[in-house]
N, C-alpha and C positions, 0 to 999 in steps of 0.2 A: 488743366493737365499739369502734372509735375514737370519741373525742368529736367531735361535730359542731361546726362553726363556722358563723356566719351566712353566710360566703362559700360554704360547701358547699351551702347551700340554693339559692343562685342558679343552680346548674347542674342542679338536680333538677326533674323534672316535678312538677306540683301533687299528684297522687295519691301518687307515690313520696315526695314531700317529707313529707307527713303521716305516712306509714308510718315513715319514718326518724326523724321527731321522736318518734313514739310509742316506738320502740325506744330512743331516747336517754333518754326519761323513765323508762321502767321498768328500763332497764339499770343504774341506780344503786341499785336495791333488792335486798335478799336474795331468793333464788329464790322462796320461798313468798309473800313480799309482792308480788313482780313478777307472779307468776301471778294473784293476785287483782286487782291494778291493771290488768292487761292486759284484763280483762273490763269495766273501768270507763272505759277509754280506747279509743274506736273512731274509725275513719276513716269519715265519713259517705258513704253511697252510696244515692241515691234511685232505686229501681227501678220497674218497672211497678206501677201501682195504688198508688203512694206507699209501697211497701215499703222498709223501712230495716233496717240491721243491729240485732242485739240488743245491748243494753247492760245491764250489771249496775248496779243502783241500790238505794237504800233498804236498804243493808247497813251494818253497823257500820264506823266509821272505824278503821283499823288503829292500835293503840296506838303512840305515838311519832311519828306523823305529825301535823304541825301543820295542822289542818283549819280551815275558815272557818265551820263549822256552829254553830248555837245549840242549846239544849237544849229538852226538851219543855215546860218551864215558859215559856220564851221564846216558843214558838210559840202557846201557849194564851193567856197573859196579854199578852205584848208585841205580838203580831200581831193576833189575832182580836178579843179583848175590849178591848184598850187604846184603840182609837179611838172607843169608845162613850162619849158625853159625860155621861150621867146615871145610870150605874151606878157605885156606889162599889166599886172593885176592891181587895180587901184581900189582900196577900201574907202568907201564914202561914209564917213561918220567920225565921231570923236576918237581920239587915239586910244582911249580906254576900251573901246569896242574892237580895237584893231589887233588883238592878240594873234589872230590868224593872218594878219597882213604879212607877218614874218613867216618863214618856212619853219613849222613847228615839228615836223617829222623828218626822219633821216632819208627823205627822198633824194635819190642821186640821179645825175644826168650826165650825158657824154656828148657835147656838141661835136659836129663833124670836124671842125677846125677852130683854131684860136680866134679867128675873125668872126665866128658865128655868135649870135646873141645868147646870153644866159643870164636871165634876170632873177633866177631863183634865190639868190642870196640877198636880194634887195627887199626893202619894206616900203610900200607905197600907200600912203594914207592922206586924205584931205585934212585930217586933224581939225575937225569942226570945233569951233569955240561957241561960247554963249550967244554971240551975235548971229551966227548962222542958224543956231537952233531956234532963235526967236524970229529972224527975218528971212530964213531960207538959205540953203547952202548951194543952190545951183550955180551961182556965179563962181564960187570957190571951186566947185567941181570942174567947170570949164577951164579955169586957170590951171588946175592940176593936170588935166588931160593935155593941155597945150604945153605945159612945162615938161611933162613926161616925153612928149613927142620931140620937143626941141633938144632935150638932153640925150635921148636914146635912139630915136628914129626906129621904133619897133614896127613889126609887120601888123600888129594888132594891139589894141588896148581894151581891156574889159573893166567894168565897173561893178562893184558889189555893194549893195545896200545893207546897212546895219539897222538895228531897231529904231533909233531916233529918226532916221531918214524916212522910214515908213510912217512914223507917227506925225511928222511935220508935213509930209506930202511932197517932198522933192520928186520931180519927174526925171529920174535918171535915164529913162529910155529916150525922152525928147532931147536931153543933152547929148546922149550917145549919137543919135541921128544927126544932130547939128554938127558935132565935131567930126563925124565920119565924112560928111560932105565937105567940111572945111579943110581937113587934113589929107583926104584922099587915101586913108587907110581904113581897115575894118575896126570900128569901135562899136561895142555892144555892151549891154548892161543886164544885170540879174537882180530881180526883186527878191532877194534872199534874206529879208529881215529875220533876225534870230527867232522871233516868236511865231514865224509863219507855219511851223509844223510842230509835231510832238517831240521831234529829235532831229539829229543831223540828216536823217534819211530824206526829209523833205528837201534839204539842200542838194542832195545827190540828184533828185528828180529834176529840180529847177536847173541845175548845171547841165544835165543831159539834154533837157529841152533847149537850152540856150546854145550849146555847142552844135546840136543838130540843126537848129534854125539858122544860125549865123555863120557856121564854118563848114560843116560836112557837105561835100558836094561842090565846092568851089573850084576844084582842080580835077579835070578829067584825064590828066596824064596817066597812062597805064604803065606801071613799072615792069621791068623785065622779070621773068621768072615764071615757071610752069605752075607753081602752087603758091598762091598769094593769100595771106591771112592777116587778120587783125587780132590783137590780144587785148581783151577788154577786162577792166577791173584788176589790173596789176599795177601797183604804184611804186615799184622799184625801191622799197624800203631796204636799206642796207645793201643795195646792189642786186636784189632778186632778179630784176628784169635782165640784167647783164648775163646772168647765168642761163636764163631761159633763152635769150637771144643767141647765146653760144650754141645751144642745142639745136635751135631752128636752123642756124647756118650749117651745122654739121649734117643735118638730115636733108638739107637742100630745099627748104621752104623760104619764101620771101615774106618778111614782116613789113606790111604796108604801114600800119599804125599801131601804136599802143595807147590805150586810154587808162591812165595818163602817165605811167612811169616812163621816164626817158623819152618824153613826148615833145612834139613841136606843133606849131600852128599848121605848117605845111602837111604834116602827117594826118591831122584831123581833116584838112581840106580834101585830101586824096583818098581817105579811108573807104569811100564808097566803091572803089575799084577792086576791092578784095574779093576773093572767092568764098571765104568762110570767116565767120567771127567765132573766136574762142572766148568763153566767159570764165574768168576766175572768180571774182567777187560778184555774185549774182545780184545782191541788193543794190550796190552802188551804180550799176551800169546796165542792167537788163533793159532799161528804157531805150537806150540808144540802139541796142541790138535789135529790139523789136521794131523800132522805127526804120532802121536800115533794111530790115527784111521786107517791110511793107512797101517802102518807097523804091528800093533798088533790087530787091530779090535775093539778098544775101542771107543764107540760113545761119543759125548759130547752134553750137553745142557747148555743154558744160564740161570744163576740164579742171584739173587740179595738179599743179606742179609742186605741191608741198608734200614731201615724202617720196622716197625712191620708187616704191612700187606704184604709187599714184602717178609719178612722172612717167614711168615706163608705160603705164596704161594709157595715159593721155597722148603720148607720142604714137602709140599704136592706133589710137582712135583717129588721129589725124591721117595716118597712112590708110586706114580702112575707109575713111571718108573719100579720099581721092582715088582709091583703088588702083594704085600704080605699083607694079612689081618692083621697080627700081627704088621708089620711095620706101616701100616696105622693107626692102633689103638694107637700105641705109639706116632706117630706124632700128632694125634688129642689130645691126653692126654697132651702132652707138650704145645701145643698151648692154650688149655683150662687153663693150669696151669699158663702160662706166661702172657696172655693177660690182666687179670684184673688189674695188677700193671701198665701196659702200659696205659690202658684206663683211669685209675684214674689220672695219671699225665697229659695225653693228655687233658682230660676234664678240668683239673685245669688251664693249660696254654693257651688253645685255645681261650678263650674269650679275652685274652690280646694280642694274636698274630694274630687273625683272620683279614683278609683284608690287612695285611702288605705285602710288596713285597721284593723279593730277586733277586740278580743277581749271577750267578755261572760261573766262568771261571777257571776251574780246569782240570788238565790232567786226563788221565785214564778214568775210568767209573764214576768218582765222579760228574762231571757236570750233568750227567744223573741220577744216583742213588739217589743223595741227594735231588732232586726235590720231590721224594716220601716222605721224612721226612717232608719237608716244607708243602706239601699238607696235611699231617695228622694233622697239627696244624693250617690249614686255611690260609697259606701263599702262594702267587702266585709268580712264577718265570717269570719275565718280559724279561730277556735276559740271554743267556747261550752260552757256547762254550768251545771248547777244545784247548789245546796248540799244540797237535801233532796228531790229529785224521786223519783218512782217510775217504773217503766218506761213506764207509759202517758203520762206527761208528755213523755217523749222519743219514744216509738214510736207513740203514739196508743192510744186505748181498745180497739182491735182485739185487743190482747194480753191484756186482762183475763181472758177465759175460761181462759187457759192459765197464769195466775199461781198459784203455790203460796204459801199463807200460812205464813210462817216463825214461829219462836218469838217473835221480837221483835214482830211484828205482832199476835200473839195477846194481847199485853199490853193492847191497846186494845179496849175493848168494842165489839162490833158490835150495834147496837140492832135489835131485831126490830120492824119497822114494818108495820102493816096499814092498809088503807083505813079512814078515819074513817067510821063508820056514818051520821052525819048530814051531814058536811061534805065528803066526797069527791065531787068534781065534775069529771069529765074535761073539759078545756078544748077538746079537739079531737075531732072525729068521724073515722071512718075515711076519709071523703072529704077532710077537711082534711089528714090525714096524707099521703094520696096526692098531693094538690095540692102540698104542701110538698116532697115527695120529687121531684116532677117539676120543681119550681123550683130544685132543687139545695140545699135547706135541710135539713141533717141534724139531727135531734133527738137529744139526749143523746149527742153525738158530739164528739170532739176528736182531731184527726189528729196532735197532738204537734209538738214543735219540729223534729225531724230532717227531717220531710217537706218543710219549707219552707227548709231550709238547703242550701247548695250541696254537691254531691258533692265529696269531697276535703277538706272542712273537718273539723277535729278536734272531737269531742264528748267532754267529760271530766266525769264525775260526781264530786262531792265533791273538787274539786281541792285539792292541798296547797300549802303556801307554797313548797316547793322547786320543784314543777312550775310554779307561776306565774312564779317568777323565771327558771327555765330557758327557758320559752316566750318570755318577753320577750327574753331574750338571742338566741334563735334567730330568732324572727319579726320582732322590732323593730316591733311594731304602732304605728300612729300614735296610738292611744288604747286604754285598757283601762277597761272598766266593771265595777265590783265593789262591795264593801261597805267600811265604815269600817275594818275590821280590816286590810284589805290596802292601804288607800289610800297610806300614807306610804312603805311599802317599794317600791311601784310608782313613786311619784314620784321617789324617790331613784335609781331606775334611769334617769331621764331621759325617762320616758314620761308624758304627761298621763293622769290618772285621773279618770273621772267616777263619782261615788258615786251609784249608782242605788237603794240601799235607802232613803235619805232625801233625796237630791238636793242635799246640802250646803245651799246657800242659793238654789238654783234652783227652777224649776218655775213653774206647772204644765207638764207635757209631754203631757198627754192632749188629745185632740180637735184641732181645726184650729189654734186659737191656741197650744196646747201644742206642736204641730209646729213652728211658727214660732220659739217660744222655744228649742226643741232645736236646730234648724238653726243659729241664730245662736251658741248657746253652743258647739256642737261646732266650728263654723268658727273661733271665737276660740281654742279649746283646741288644735286640731291644727295651726293655722297660727301659733301664738305662737312667737316667736324666743327666749323665755326659756329653753327647754329646752336650747338649744345652749350656754348659759353655765353649765350644771350642772357641767361639768368645767373646771378651770383650764387655761390655755394650755399649761403645762408637762406636764399630764396627757395632753393630746392629742398633743403633740409633745415627747417627753421628751429628745430629743437637744439638746445645748448647743452653741452656736456662739460662739467668742470669738477674740480676737487679743491678742497681747502689746502692752503699753502703748507699747513703743518702735517698734512696726511702723507 
């Protein structure tokens, strides 16, 4: 196939264009590689009952391809446990493995008082040397746990295994049990060696299992409040959780626990007393939601607080779930109060952004949720995908019964959970479930990203650096949203790049005020003239014009 140019795309229809782009991307690969990548790059088509094409995901990245993925350790320590302020998280391994020992994203937290623990700014690592790699590092790990306890007196200490630890066979769980008995605090470990899964998604699963096994359910104290909820899969990047918590307070619901933005050990321990779980990032936290439902009877619903309309819809969903007239009235009052400011800024920036295009290749739920914000200002998403998604994140949970567990997924333990004999308490009666179904509220359901994307858009799982650069050349989007690894290569191509893993210096973008922040920032980025100066004049117009001096 001849190489496409941007001019070629101008004469192609939208659906044909995406198909041609797909052929262009996989046409550069060897036959075997192209066959695999063809299953991971699909042209979206939303059919009846929101049916979408099948996409291959949660499979190993092909060796030699530059992926944007992280490792299992990054997902466990860096994503799920990292934002918890009062657990000392010790990375067991060489310091070169300890990048995520430090807080690498802009997770924020707000301890109740100055005397309360906040270890998020610290970096804890056993710093294994050659001696420990050869003779074992358990002794050094014991010393590290003891030293952390002596210095900080934390409520809990967690231990995270890196690749060398798994290879040499250190028993981090035995050390954790020993130190738990010795110190009298909760000490627990995670076998989250970086190679344990195909991406950081395996680390999320391992973290969920560990939190549920060692922490959830330790405190049966029931907090005051008529409506008690947990917010799962919200990591308080740039202060997102603060904005959502403000809305919860205004509508009169009690936030028992957040997994894991602005979170604490005590919140996790008490989370089983909530009435309802709300899931933001489905991939990273659905395991805990399902286990809490099985053991304690807490149902969960999918919400989205990214985008003004999505926020209003999610607040109304909470009110409909509890079916309380006063709660419904407060929700409507908050929406009426917040929307005028949102609409004013939206109406201001939309004429400048309308018709522009975006590409989103971000982990978690962000590649899905942020399309809502772009739509609100008239921008279309031409291509999107995740770094570590499973098929249900793309196609919806309807595909779960047909999924086959492969060898890589079997590396992750599936906990056998049964209803708690004393504490299992179904929050909903059959009549309540029928009422919710009639109101259009689906329990334990997520329709996935593709059902809400336009037909003809490209969906790409585990995008490579080559594919990113070629897509930019072909589509020339007005903005790309991705992570820090891709940021500078994208900017060098002359396209603005919004970093949505940690927001660079921006945020919050959640809720109503977050939408306003996002509108203004995207308006500045896509309409800035600085990008036209990326190429020198002689690069744009290489021909030279001159005349002789005597003329």
